[in-house]
Backbone as CSV, one residue per row, in Angstrom:
resi,resn,N_x,N_y,N_z,CA_x,CA_y,CA_z,C_x,C_y,C_z
1,MET,12.486,-15.487,20.139,12.262,-15.218,18.754,12.301,-16.539,17.983
2,ASP,11.390,-16.688,17.069,11.327,-17.877,16.244,12.557,-17.954,15.338
3,ASP,13.082,-19.160,15.104,14.274,-19.341,14.270,14.084,-18.868,12.833
4,ARG,12.841,-18.756,12.382,12.588,-18.299,11.012,12.559,-16.783,10.895
5,THR,12.548,-16.083,12.035,12.524,-14.622,12.031,13.771,-14.085,11.356
6,ARG,13.579,-13.178,10.402,14.719,-12.596,9.700,15.225,-11.405,10.508
7,VAL,16.541,-11.374,10.728,17.150,-10.320,11.539,18.293,-9.666,10.767
8,GLY,18.600,-8.450,11.155,19.716,-7.703,10.601,20.183,-6.705,11.643
9,VAL,21.405,-6.218,11.493,21.943,-5.252,12.445,22.485,-4.052,11.674
10,LEU,22.019,-2.896,12.068,22.450,-1.623,11.522,22.829,-0.757,12.708
11,SER,24.015,-0.190,12.695,24.389,0.731,13.772,24.816,2.049,13.146
12,PHE,24.657,3.102,13.899,25.048,4.397,13.362,25.505,5.326,14.463
13,SER,26.401,6.178,14.096,26.936,7.235,14.951,27.580,8.214,13.990
14,GLY,28.926,8.257,13.950,29.612,9.072,12.955,29.578,8.419,11.597
15,ALA,29.266,7.128,11.565,29.176,6.358,10.329,28.028,5.363,10.469
16,VAL,27.574,4.840,9.352,26.529,3.822,9.354,27.183,2.489,9.015
17,SER,26.940,1.471,9.837,27.508,0.147,9.615,26.388,-0.860,9.382
18,LEU,26.481,-1.590,8.279,25.554,-2.674,7.968,26.310,-3.978,8.167
19,PHE,25.913,-4.752,9.152,26.616,-5.990,9.470,26.106,-7.132,8.619
20,GLU,27.037,-7.882,8.039,26.711,-9.023,7.198,26.626,-10.268,8.067
21,LEU,25.424,-10.667,8.389,25.210,-11.820,9.261,25.173,-13.126,8.490
22,GLY,25.086,-13.060,7.182,24.898,-14.248,6.371,26.156,-15.026,6.040
23,HIS,27.318,-14.563,6.475,28.557,-15.299,6.233,28.711,-16.385,7.285
24,SER,29.039,-17.570,6.871,29.217,-18.675,7.803,30.541,-18.542,8.536
25,GLY,30.487,-18.484,9.856,31.694,-18.500,10.674,32.408,-17.180,10.819
26,SER,31.950,-16.117,10.150,32.606,-14.826,10.313,31.579,-13.726,10.123
27,THR,31.932,-12.559,10.587,31.056,-11.411,10.466,31.859,-10.248,9.911
28,SER,31.305,-9.556,8.969,31.934,-8.349,8.456,30.855,-7.293,8.316
29,CYS,31.262,-6.098,7.948,30.258,-5.057,7.760,30.713,-4.088,6.689
30,GLU,29.744,-3.372,6.147,30.018,-2.286,5.233,29.781,-1.007,6.009
31,VAL,30.717,-0.076,5.905,30.644,1.166,6.672,30.527,2.333,5.706
32,TYR,29.566,3.196,5.971,29.345,4.398,5.175,29.511,5.606,6.082
33,GLU,30.338,6.538,5.668,30.556,7.738,6.471,29.247,8.500,6.607
34,GLY,29.051,9.073,7.784,27.821,9.824,8.035,27.678,11.058,7.174
35,SER,28.793,11.598,6.693,28.723,12.828,5.910,28.480,12.570,4.423
36,SER,28.582,11.321,3.986,28.388,11.036,2.566,26.962,10.565,2.311
37,LEU,26.538,10.742,1.109,25.203,10.303,0.717,25.320,9.083,-0.188
38,ALA,24.506,8.099,0.074,24.491,6.918,-0.793,23.728,7.268,-2.065
39,GLY,24.304,6.899,-3.185,23.648,7.155,-4.460,22.702,6.028,-4.826
40,ALA,21.975,6.206,-5.888,21.016,5.198,-6.346,21.709,3.878,-6.649
41,ASP,22.921,3.934,-7.224,23.658,2.701,-7.525,24.033,1.958,-6.250
42,ASP,24.431,2.715,-5.202,24.777,2.095,-3.920,23.560,1.389,-3.325
43,LEU,22.418,2.047,-3.349,21.200,1.462,-2.775,20.754,0.241,-3.564
44,SER,20.851,0.306,-4.879,20.490,-0.851,-5.712,21.399,-2.030,-5.413
45,SER,22.677,-1.758,-5.257,23.644,-2.813,-4.945,23.327,-3.456,-3.600
46,LEU,22.989,-2.645,-2.611,22.636,-3.179,-1.287,21.391,-4.058,-1.365
47,MET,20.403,-3.640,-2.132,19.174,-4.416,-2.252,19.446,-5.771,-2.901
48,LEU,20.337,-5.816,-3.884,20.667,-7.077,-4.539,21.402,-8.025,-3.598
49,ARG,22.114,-7.462,-2.617,22.904,-8.276,-1.698,22.255,-8.393,-0.328
50,GLN,20.956,-8.106,-0.224,20.302,-8.077,1.078,20.370,-9.404,1.824
51,SER,20.506,-10.516,1.123,20.556,-11.816,1.806,21.785,-11.940,2.699
52,ARG,22.795,-11.110,2.491,23.973,-11.118,3.364,23.729,-10.317,4.633
53,PHE,22.760,-9.400,4.595,22.512,-8.508,5.725,21.306,-8.919,6.575
54,VAL,20.303,-9.509,5.953,19.082,-9.913,6.663,18.934,-11.414,6.482
55,VAL,19.032,-12.148,7.593,19.120,-13.610,7.550,18.188,-14.209,8.606
56,ALA,17.676,-15.400,8.336,16.869,-16.114,9.339,17.727,-16.368,10.579
57,LEU,17.154,-16.163,11.733,17.872,-16.291,13.001,18.597,-17.626,13.135
58,LYS,17.985,-18.716,12.652,18.613,-20.030,12.803,19.926,-20.130,12.045
59,HIS,20.156,-19.258,11.058,21.379,-19.301,10.262,22.445,-18.307,10.729
60,CYS,22.108,-17.453,11.690,23.076,-16.412,12.049,23.184,-16.162,13.550
61,ARG,22.710,-17.087,14.364,22.678,-16.863,15.810,24.065,-16.520,16.368
62,GLN,25.108,-17.243,15.972,26.447,-16.972,16.497,26.973,-15.625,15.993
63,ASN,26.791,-15.339,14.709,27.234,-14.048,14.175,26.501,-12.895,14.850
64,LEU,25.209,-13.054,15.082,24.438,-12.024,15.762,24.967,-11.806,17.171
65,SER,25.246,-12.884,17.873,25.810,-12.790,19.217,27.149,-12.057,19.195
66,ASN,27.995,-12.366,18.215,29.297,-11.710,18.101,29.153,-10.213,17.839
67,VAL,28.235,-9.842,16.958,28.029,-8.428,16.633,27.520,-7.670,17.850
68,LEU,26.527,-8.228,18.540,25.984,-7.550,19.722,27.039,-7.400,20.806
69,ALA,27.850,-8.421,21.017,28.933,-8.332,22.008,29.925,-7.244,21.608
70,TYR,30.279,-7.185,20.333,31.200,-6.161,19.844,30.627,-4.761,20.068
71,LEU,29.350,-4.564,19.740,28.741,-3.246,19.899,28.703,-2.814,21.354
72,VAL,28.395,-3.736,22.250,28.359,-3.407,23.679,29.765,-3.092,24.192
73,GLU,30.741,-3.926,23.804,32.106,-3.725,24.282,32.732,-2.453,23.744
74,SER,32.356,-2.034,22.541,32.969,-0.851,21.942,32.227,0.440,22.261
75,ALA,31.058,0.337,22.877,30.285,1.535,23.207,30.914,2.254,24.398
76,PRO,30.906,3.586,24.356,31.361,4.317,25.547,30.493,3.925,26.738
77,LEU,31.103,3.798,27.893,30.393,3.319,29.076,29.132,4.132,29.369
78,ALA,29.148,5.422,29.051,27.984,6.266,29.305,26.757,5.812,28.518
79,TYR,26.968,5.094,27.392,25.852,4.672,26.553,25.397,3.248,26.823
80,VAL,26.113,2.518,27.641,25.711,1.154,27.968,24.687,1.242,29.092
81,PRO,23.462,0.751,28.870,22.395,0.908,29.865,22.741,0.356,31.243
82,ASN,23.440,-0.760,31.299,23.777,-1.364,32.580,25.233,-1.802,32.538
83,PRO,26.125,-1.131,33.291,27.541,-1.502,33.250,27.792,-2.953,33.656
84,LYS,26.858,-3.580,34.364,27.008,-4.979,34.769,26.338,-5.875,33.741
85,PHE,26.529,-5.539,32.487,25.918,-6.275,31.379,26.266,-7.751,31.481
86,ASP,25.255,-8.573,31.402,25.446,-10.013,31.530,25.528,-10.635,30.141
87,ARG,26.704,-11.133,29.754,26.915,-11.681,28.419,26.066,-12.922,28.168
88,VAL,25.519,-13.520,29.206,24.678,-14.698,29.012,23.471,-14.355,28.144
89,LEU,23.047,-13.092,28.162,21.900,-12.684,27.349,22.153,-12.891,25.862
90,LEU,23.419,-12.941,25.472,23.740,-13.084,24.057,23.874,-14.538,23.618
91,GLU,23.853,-15.453,24.559,24.012,-16.858,24.237,22.749,-17.412,23.604
92,PRO,22.860,-18.426,22.754,21.670,-19.034,22.138,20.701,-19.563,23.175
93,CYS,19.432,-19.417,22.871,18.387,-19.919,23.793,18.259,-21.416,23.676
């Protein structure tokens, strides 16, 4: 993937998590319960802060790697496609 490609991570199950890749040196996320509905104010707020969620790959490679590793490690084994997951795939190219 080209370093200018904008990426973001959204995961969902019982809740929806929007990972903030734009923070330098750390990763956080906003979590919305699956049973609640986001209102117009919530969506407007997210759109204004989109630069924290969708970032050029060259600026978030380590955070992206951390998020993907976390998602794989926290997934129930039945949902991981290959139990012999090779973490090297998450390292920068």
